[in-house]
C-alpha positions as CSV (number, residue, x, y, z in Angstrom):
1,M,-47.2,27.3,-44.0
2,F,-46.2,27.8,-48.0
3,T,-47.8,27.8,-51.4
4,G,-45.1,25.8,-53.5
5,M,-44.5,29.2,-55.6
6,I,-40.8,29.4,-55.4
7,E,-39.4,33.1,-54.8
8,E,-36.0,32.6,-55.8
9,I,-33.0,30.3,-55.9
10,G,-30.3,30.3,-53.3
11,E,-27.0,29.1,-53.1
12,I,-25.4,27.2,-50.5
13,I,-22.3,29.2,-49.5
14,A,-21.6,27.0,-46.2
15,V,-22.0,23.4,-44.6
16,S,-20.6,22.9,-41.1
17,G,-21.1,20.1,-38.7
18,A,-21.7,16.5,-38.6
19,G,-23.5,13.7,-36.6
20,D,-26.9,14.4,-35.8
21,F,-27.0,17.7,-36.4
22,R,-25.7,20.2,-39.8
23,T,-25.9,23.8,-40.2
24,I,-26.0,25.2,-44.0
25,R,-25.7,29.1,-44.9
26,V,-27.8,30.0,-47.8
27,Q,-27.2,32.7,-50.0
28,G,-30.5,34.8,-51.3
29,R,-32.2,38.2,-52.5
30,T,-35.4,38.4,-52.6
31,V,-36.4,36.3,-49.3
32,M,-33.6,38.6,-47.5
33,D,-36.2,41.7,-47.8
34,D,-38.1,41.0,-44.3
35,L,-36.4,37.4,-42.9
36,R,-35.2,38.0,-39.2
37,V,-33.9,35.5,-36.4
38,G,-36.5,33.1,-36.0
39,S,-38.4,33.6,-39.6
40,S,-39.4,30.3,-41.2
41,I,-38.3,29.8,-44.8
42,A,-38.3,26.8,-46.8
43,V,-35.5,25.5,-48.5
44,N,-36.0,22.7,-51.1
45,G,-39.5,22.1,-49.8
46,V,-38.4,21.9,-46.4
47,C,-39.4,24.2,-43.5
48,L,-36.8,25.7,-41.5
49,T,-35.8,28.2,-39.0
50,A,-33.3,31.0,-40.0
51,R,-30.6,30.6,-37.3
52,S,-28.5,34.0,-37.9
53,V,-29.3,36.5,-40.3
54,N,-27.0,39.0,-42.1
55,E,-27.8,41.3,-45.2
56,T,-27.1,38.9,-48.0
57,S,-27.2,35.2,-46.3
58,F,-29.0,33.2,-43.7
59,S,-27.9,30.5,-41.5
60,A,-30.5,27.1,-40.6
61,E,-29.8,23.7,-38.4
62,M,-31.1,20.6,-39.4
63,S,-31.5,17.9,-36.8
64,R,-31.3,14.3,-37.5
65,E,-35.2,13.8,-38.4
66,T,-34.4,16.6,-41.2
67,L,-30.9,14.8,-42.3
68,D,-33.0,11.3,-42.5
69,R,-36.1,12.3,-44.5
70,T,-35.0,14.4,-46.9
71,S,-32.1,15.7,-49.3
72,L,-30.9,18.6,-47.3
73,G,-28.2,16.5,-45.9
74,R,-26.9,16.0,-49.3
75,L,-26.5,19.9,-49.7
76,S,-22.7,20.8,-50.9
77,K,-21.5,24.3,-51.4
78,G,-22.3,25.9,-54.3
79,A,-25.3,24.1,-54.7
80,I,-28.5,25.8,-55.7
81,V,-31.7,25.5,-53.7
82,N,-35.2,26.8,-54.1
83,L,-36.6,29.3,-51.6
84,E,-39.8,30.3,-50.4
85,R,-41.1,32.0,-47.4
86,P,-44.3,31.6,-45.5
87,M,-48.0,33.0,-47.2
88,R,-48.8,36.2,-46.1
89,G,-52.5,36.7,-45.2
90,D,-53.1,39.0,-47.3
91,S,-51.4,37.7,-50.3
92,R,-52.6,35.8,-53.3
93,F,-53.1,31.9,-52.8
94,G,-50.9,30.8,-56.2
95,G,-50.1,27.2,-55.6
96,H,-51.5,24.8,-53.2
97,I,-51.1,24.1,-49.6
98,V,-47.5,23.2,-48.5
99,Q,-46.5,22.5,-45.3
100,G,-42.8,22.2,-45.4
101,H,-43.4,18.7,-43.9
102,V,-41.5,16.2,-46.6
103,D,-43.5,12.9,-46.7
104,G,-39.7,11.0,-47.9
105,L,-37.4,11.4,-50.7
106,G,-38.5,10.9,-54.1
107,R,-35.8,9.7,-57.4
108,I,-35.9,11.3,-60.9
109,R,-36.2,8.9,-63.6
110,G,-36.7,10.8,-66.5
111,F,-36.2,14.3,-67.9
112,D,-37.0,14.7,-71.4
113,R,-37.5,18.2,-73.3
114,T,-40.5,18.3,-75.5
115,G,-41.3,21.2,-77.4
116,D,-41.3,24.1,-75.2
117,A,-41.7,22.1,-71.9
118,W,-40.0,19.7,-70.1
119,D,-41.2,15.6,-68.9
120,L,-40.7,15.0,-65.4
121,Q,-40.6,11.6,-64.0
122,V,-40.3,10.9,-60.2
123,E,-40.3,8.2,-58.7
124,Y,-41.8,8.6,-55.3
125,P,-41.8,6.7,-51.8
126,E,-43.7,3.4,-51.3
127,G,-46.8,4.0,-49.7
128,G,-47.8,7.3,-51.4
129,S,-49.7,6.1,-54.0
130,H,-53.1,6.8,-52.5
131,Y,-52.3,10.4,-52.3
132,I,-51.5,10.9,-55.5
133,V,-54.1,11.3,-58.6
134,E,-54.0,12.5,-62.1
135,K,-54.7,16.7,-62.3
136,G,-53.9,17.0,-58.0
137,S,-51.2,18.7,-56.6
138,I,-47.9,17.4,-55.2
139,A,-44.9,19.6,-53.9
140,V,-41.7,18.3,-55.3
141,D,-38.7,20.1,-53.5
142,G,-40.7,23.2,-52.1
143,I,-42.3,23.7,-56.4
144,S,-46.0,23.3,-56.7
145,L,-46.5,21.0,-59.4
146,T,-49.6,19.1,-61.1
147,V,-49.4,15.4,-61.5
148,A,-49.9,15.1,-65.0
149,S,-50.0,11.3,-65.6
150,L,-49.5,7.9,-63.5
151,Q,-46.9,5.8,-65.1
152,G,-46.5,2.5,-63.4
153,P,-45.9,1.6,-59.9
154,N,-44.8,4.9,-57.5
155,V,-43.8,6.7,-60.8
156,F,-45.8,10.0,-61.5
157,S,-45.2,13.0,-64.4
158,V,-45.4,16.4,-64.4
159,A,-45.3,19.0,-67.2
160,I,-42.9,22.0,-66.6
161,I,-43.2,24.8,-68.3
162,P,-40.0,27.4,-69.1
163,Q,-40.8,29.7,-66.3
164,T,-40.8,26.8,-63.9
165,F,-37.4,25.7,-65.4
166,E,-35.3,28.7,-65.5
167,N,-36.7,30.0,-61.9
168,T,-36.3,26.9,-60.0
169,N,-33.4,24.3,-59.1
170,L,-35.2,21.7,-62.2
171,K,-32.7,23.9,-64.2
172,T,-29.9,21.5,-62.7
173,A,-32.1,18.5,-62.5
174,K,-30.9,15.1,-63.8
175,P,-32.0,11.5,-63.6
176,G,-30.9,9.9,-60.9
177,D,-31.1,13.1,-58.3
178,L,-32.8,12.3,-54.9
179,V,-36.1,15.2,-54.3
180,N,-37.9,15.9,-51.6
181,I,-42.0,14.8,-51.7
182,E,-44.8,16.2,-49.8
183,F,-48.1,14.8,-50.8
184,D,-51.2,16.6,-50.4
185,V,-51.7,17.7,-46.9
186,L,-56.0,17.4,-48.0
187,A,-55.6,14.2,-49.5
188,K,-54.0,12.8,-45.5
189,Y,-57.1,15.0,-43.8
190,V,-59.4,13.3,-46.0
191,E,-57.9,9.9,-45.3
192,K,-57.9,10.1,-41.8
193,M,-61.8,11.4,-41.5
194,I,-62.9,8.4,-43.6
195,E,-60.6,5.6,-41.6
196,P,-63.1,4.9,-39.0
197,Y,-65.2,4.0,-42.4
198,A,-63.2,1.9,-43.8
199,I,-64.1,-1.5,-44.7
200,R,-61.0,-3.9,-43.9
201,T,-59.9,-6.6,-45.8
202,D,-57.3,-8.5,-43.5
């Protein structure tokens, strides 16, 4: 389990493979302290498993499911990515519950600076509107964010503070970019629990 509190920005230093599997190698610093072969690590909000590890980088394989559902298959050498290790049992819970299981791709509709902050508008996948509420949590490329407002069909906005902008991949983001979206898992569980009691309209 992750919290959406990005530890550092890593860099893609190699991409290999084609077809149903692809391998990326990611250079990092902080996350390398205790990363081991077999460890889980979130890359742009996607939970991956470290396949090989050295002092400065790790590799991870991506299956067809990951390539189809997330933006990782579009990464190229030199791209910067958000990195987070799983939450420790004795640490503070700074964000919200993030599983690293991406629900689908969103697209940045706008990213404008307003004073000392940035207004990020994201178009999210169809069928996700019942998981999003104003002031609720959502993960964008693994970043735990708070929904500021809902703006028309399938678009939400969040306010990005300088700390988040400077220490995540958002500092290179632009309109049109694809981002990984993970809805709040608590909303999914609530939906499942009340499903037997829902009034059908069809």
